[in-house]
C-alpha positions in Angstrom: 0.0 0.0 0.0 1.4 3.4 -1.0 0.3 6.6 0.7 1.2 10.2 -0.3 3.6 11.8 2.2 1.3 14.8 2.5 -1.0 12.9 4.8 1.7 12.2 7.3 2.6 15.8 7.6 -0.9 17.2 7.8 -0.1 18.6 11.3 2.8 20.7 10.3 1.0 24.0 9.8 -0.7 23.6 13.2 2.6 22.7 14.8 4.3 25.8 13.3 1.4 28.0 14.5 1.7 26.6 18.0 5.4 27.1 18.1 5.0 30.7 17.1 2.3 31.3 19.7 4.5 29.6 22.3 7.3 32.0 21.5 5.0 35.0 21.7 3.8 33.8 25.1 7.3 33.4 26.3 8.2 36.9 25.0 5.1 38.3 26.6 6.0 36.6 29.9 9.4 38.2 29.9 7.8 41.6 29.4 5.8 41.2 32.6 2.5 39.9 31.2 2.5 36.4 32.6 -0.9 34.8 32.7 -2.2 32.3 35.2 0.8 32.0 37.4 0.4 30.9 41.0 3.1 30.0 43.5 2.0 27.8 46.4 4.9 28.8 48.6 7.9 31.3 48.7 10.5 30.8 46.0 13.0 28.1 46.8 16.8 28.8 47.1 19.0 28.2 44.0 19.3 24.6 43.1 22.9 24.5 43.9 22.3 25.5 47.5 19.6 23.0 48.3 19.3 19.2 48.2 15.8 19.0 49.7 12.7 17.7 47.8 10.4 20.7 48.5 8.1 21.2 45.5 7.2 24.5 44.0 4.1 24.5 41.7 4.0 27.1 39.0 1.0 26.8 36.7 0.7 28.5 33.3 -2.2 28.1 31.0 -1.0 26.8 27.6 -3.6 25.6 25.0 -5.8 24.1 27.7 -2.9 22.7 29.7 -1.0 23.7 32.8 2.7 23.7 33.3 4.0 22.6 36.7 7.6 23.3 37.8 8.4 20.7 40.4 11.7 20.8 42.3 13.1 17.5 43.3 16.4 16.4 44.9 17.7 15.8 41.4 16.7 19.1 39.9 13.6 20.9 38.7 11.2 19.2 36.3 8.6 20.8 34.1 5.4 18.9 33.6 2.7 20.1 31.2 -0.7 18.6 32.1 -3.5 18.3 29.5 -6.9 17.0 30.2 -9.0 15.8 33.1 -6.8 14.6 35.9 -9.5 12.2 37.0 -8.8 10.1 33.9 -6.1 7.5 33.6 -2.6 9.0 33.2 -0.4 8.9 30.1 3.1 10.3 30.7 5.5 11.2 27.9 9.2 11.8 27.8 11.1 13.3 24.8 14.5 12.9 23.2 17.6 15.1 23.6 17.0 18.8 23.0 13.2 18.3 22.6 10.1 18.9 24.7 6.4 18.1 24.1 6.0 20.9 21.6 8.9 19.6 19.4 8.3 15.8 20.0 4.6 15.0 20.4 2.6 17.9 18.9 2.3 16.2 15.5 0.7 13.1 17.0 -1.6 14.9 19.4 -2.8 17.3 16.7 -4.1 14.4 14.6 -7.9 14.4 15.1 -8.0 10.6 15.5 -5.2 10.8 18.1 -7.2 13.4 20.0 -10.3 11.2 20.0 -8.2 8.3 21.3 -5.6 9.8 23.6 -7.2 13.0 24.9 -10.6 11.3 25.3 -9.2 8.4 27.4 -6.2 9.9 29.2 -4.9 12.9 31.1 -1.6 13.7 29.4 1.4 14.5 31.6 4.3 15.8 29.3 7.5 15.4 31.4 10.4 17.5 30.2 14.0 16.6 30.9 15.6 19.2 33.3 16.0 22.6 31.5 14.2 21.6 28.3 10.9 23.5 28.9 10.1 26.6 26.9 11.8 29.6 28.4 14.1 27.6 30.6 17.1 29.3 32.2 20.5 27.7 32.1 21.0 25.2 34.8 23.7 26.2 37.3 27.0 24.4 36.9 26.8 23.7 40.7 24.0 21.2 40.0 25.3 17.7 39.4 24.6 16.1 36.0 21.8 13.6 36.7 22.4 9.9 35.9 19.8 8.0 34.0 18.7 6.5 37.3 18.2 10.1 38.6 16.0 10.9 35.7 14.0 7.8 36.4 13.6 8.8 40.0 12.4 12.2 38.9 9.6 10.4 36.9 8.7 8.5 40.0 8.7 11.8 42.0 6.3 13.3 39.4 3.9 10.4 39.8 4.0 10.8 43.6 3.5 14.6 43.3 0.3 14.1 41.2 -0.7 11.1 43.3 -0.8 8.8 40.3 -0.9 5.1 40.5 -0.2 3.0 37.4 0.3 5.0 34.2 0.7 4.5 30.5 4.1 5.6 29.1 5.0 7.1 25.7 8.7 7.8 25.1 10.9 8.7 22.1 14.6 7.7 21.7 16.4 8.7 24.9 13.0 9.3 26.5 12.0 5.8 25.6 15.1 4.5 27.4 14.2 6.5 30.5 10.6 5.2 30.6 11.7 1.6 29.9 14.2 1.8 32.8 11.4 3.3 34.9 9.1 0.4 34.0 11.9 -2.0 35.0 12.5 -0.3 38.4 8.9 0.5 39.1 7.1 -2.4 37.4 3.9 -2.0 39.4 3.5 1.6 38.3 3.4 1.0 34.5 0.3 -0.3 32.7 1.8 -0.3 29.2 4.7 1.0 27.2 4.6 2.8 23.8 8.1 3.3 22.6 9.3 5.2 19.5 12.8 4.3 18.2 13.8 3.1 21.6 17.3 2.6 23.1 18.1 -0.2 25.5 21.8 -1.0 25.1 24.8 1.0 26.3 26.2 3.3 23.6 28.5 1.7 21.1 32.0 3.1 20.8 30.9 4.9 17.6 27.8 6.5 19.3 29.8 7.3 22.4 32.5 9.1 20.5 30.0 10.9 18.3 28.0 12.1 21.4 31.3 13.2 23.0 32.1 15.4 20.0 28.6 16.8 20.1 29.0 17.5 23.8 32.2 19.4 23.3 30.7 21.4 20.5 27.7 22.3 22.6 29.9 23.2 25.6 32.2 25.5 23.6 30.1 26.8 20.7 26.5 26.4 21.9 23.6 25.5 19.6 25.6 26.1 16.4 24.5 25.1 12.9 26.5 21.9 13.0 24.8 20.8 16.2 21.4 21.5 14.7 22.2 19.5 11.6 23.4 16.6 13.7 20.2 16.6 15.8 17.9 17.0 12.8 19.4 13.9 11.2 19.0 12.1 14.5 15.3 12.9 14.4 14.3 12.8 10.7 15.1 10.9 7.6 17.2 12.4 4.8 14.2 13.0 2.5 12.5 15.2 5.1 15.7 17.0 6.0 16.2 17.9 2.3 19.3 18.4 0.2 20.6 20.5 -2.7 17.7 19.4 -4.9 14.9 19.0 -2.3 14.1 21.7 0.2 13.7 20.7 3.8 10.1 20.2 5.0 8.2 22.6 7.1 8.4 20.4 10.1 12.2 20.4 10.0 12.2 24.2 9.6 10.0 24.5 12.7 12.2 22.2 14.6 15.3 24.0 13.5 13.8 27.3 14.6 12.9 26.0 18.1 16.3 24.4 18.6 17.7 27.9 18.5 15.8 28.6 21.7 17.2 25.6 23.6 19.8 26.4 26.3 22.9 24.6 25.1 24.2 23.8 28.6 20.9 22.1 29.4 21.0 20.1 26.2 24.6 19.2 27.0 23.6 17.9 30.4 20.9 15.6 29.0 23.2 14.3 26.3 25.8 13.6 28.9 23.3 11.6 31.0 22.2 9.5 28.0 25.7 8.9 26.8 26.4 7.4 30.2 23.5 5.0 30.1 24.0 1.3 30.7 22.6 -1.8 29.1 19.1 -2.7 30.4 18.6 -5.7 28.0 18.4 -8.3 30.9 15.7 -6.3 32.6 13.4 -6.4 29.6 12.5 -10.0 30.3 11.2 -8.9 33.7 8.7 -6.4 32.2 5.1 -7.2 33.2 3.4 -4.7 30.9 2.6 -4.9 27.2 4.8 -3.0 24.9 4.2 -1.5 21.4 7.3 -0.3 19.5 7.4 2.0 16.6 10.6 2.6 14.6 11.3 4.4 11.4 13.1 2.3 8.8 15.6 5.0 8.2 16.3 5.7 11.9 19.9 5.5 13.0 18.6 3.5 15.9 16.6 1.1 13.9 18.9 -1.9 14.9 18.5 -0.9 18.6 14.7 -1.2 18.3 15.0 -4.6 16.6 17.4 -5.8 19.3 15.0 -4.6 22.0 12.1 -6.4 20.3 14.0 -9.6 20.2 14.6 -9.5 24.0 11.0 -8.7 25.0 8.5 -11.3 25.9 7.0 -12.2 22.5 3.6 -12.8 24.1 3.2 -9.2 25.2 5.0 -7.1 22.6 4.6 -5.9 19.0 6.7 -4.0 16.5 5.6 -1.5 13.9 8.2 -0.5 11.3 7.5 2.6 9.3 9.1 2.9 5.9 10.5 6.2 4.6 10.7 7.6 8.1 13.4 8.6 10.6 13.4 8.3 14.4 10.7 10.8 15.2 7.7 9.0 14.0 5.5 11.1 16.2 6.2 14.1 14.1 7.3 12.7 10.7 4.6 10.1 10.2 2.1 10.4 13.1 -0.8 8.9 11.1 1.1 5.7 10.9 0.8 5.3 14.6 -3.0 5.8 14.9 -4.5 2.4 14.1 -1.8 0.3 15.9 -2.3 2.5 18.9 -6.1 2.1 18.7 -5.9 -1.7 18.7 -3.2 -1.6 21.4 -5.4 0.5 23.7 -8.4 -1.7 23.0 -6.7 -4.3 25.1 -7.1 -2.0 28.0 -10.7 -1.0 27.3 -9.9 2.4 25.7 -11.8 3.3 22.5 -11.9 6.2 20.1 -14.6 8.8 20.5 -17.3 8.2 18.0 -17.7 11.9 17.0 -14.3 11.7 15.3 -15.1 8.8 13.1 -15.6 11.1 10.1 -12.0 12.3 10.2 -9.6 10.9 7.5 -8.1 7.5 8.3 -4.4 7.3 8.7 -2.2 5.4 6.2 -2.5 2.3 8.2 -5.8 0.7 7.4 -7.1 -2.6 8.9 -6.3 -4.2 5.5 -2.5 -3.5 5.9 -2.3 -4.5 9.5 -1.0 -8.0 10.2 -3.9 -10.2 11.0 -2.0 -11.3 14.2 -2.3 -7.8 15.6 -6.1 -7.8 15.0 -6.6 -11.3 16.6 -8.7 -11.6 19.8 -5.6 -12.8 21.6 -3.7 -9.6 20.7 -6.6 -7.4 21.6 -6.9 -9.0 25.0 -4.2 -10.4 27.2 -1.5 -11.0 24.6 0.2 -9.2 21.7 1.9 -11.1 19.0 5.4 -10.1 17.8 4.6 -8.8 14.4 6.1 -6.4 11.9 3.8 -3.9 10.1 5.3 -1.9 7.4 3.9 1.4 6.0 5.0 2.0 2.5 5.2 5.7 1.8 5.7 7.2 -1.7 8.5 9.8 -1.6 
């Protein structure tokens, strides 16, 4: 089945508009027109001077969501909450240099995704420390968190909002953090949706490459070379463009927002991920079902296949998306919709009927492997299948 690429990027214009409005809001806030800010207690001392776990809650209205700045013993975490907090929780965690605007907006702007995700869940977008919009540089006195520290931050966020078991959605480095979280806190995870996930320690090639990026970030900031490297980490070559083909709007929007990242904060997150360790053995202990998406042109494609091979085949499934890079949530979000719909059916979550007139994504039931549609996969077990989405480029 071949599908025009325009369908997969139908959310680009909306994403660009949102990015522009977010920048205007941040500029407005700096000029003294902050809207909807409430501080529950006096401002805390600088992070470098305190190791306590006192929480400060700052809320900002942002497209129906609220941003909470939560101070933990491992640093301050920004959490943007969308939806009714009485609903089941779905937490997200992005990749290096990204936040929910850059990483998940394409998926959540799809009408069908809204009818499935926003109708059934309250969304908690967790940002890595210092990756929220308008973030200040993190003090050099604050230690660089380990991957275990990042996981403990996620647990602290769940405790802060008094959440029990949650659904998890992570991308690349964020998928590693949430997978490690599900290993350490198995009783707190209902299910895992992972996009181009990592589970092994960095190879020597990746480690050296990341070290070079870290040095460039530290000495030169978010320079053009860094942005190019990050964009090719996220997107396939066709979307990034070349001398004959201009880069897509979604890449242009991402490039623009990367300019606003604090390079020292990106450097810290990249350092944390570059020091990660192999969690392959822990994958067999996972008690939740797992759905993995990976772009066929992702530089981490082999990592996703390795992870799939180590998971319990009774409770996991793999979807490979052709002509796509790592960031499937932005590059081909429609390819995720029907697999997600059938995955969540196993938990009793369904799409809202009023959205049934919206265009279907490029994955139709006819191109889904029959094993994913089987009663067994919709109930207790998921079969280990591969579903390919052919996209005409």
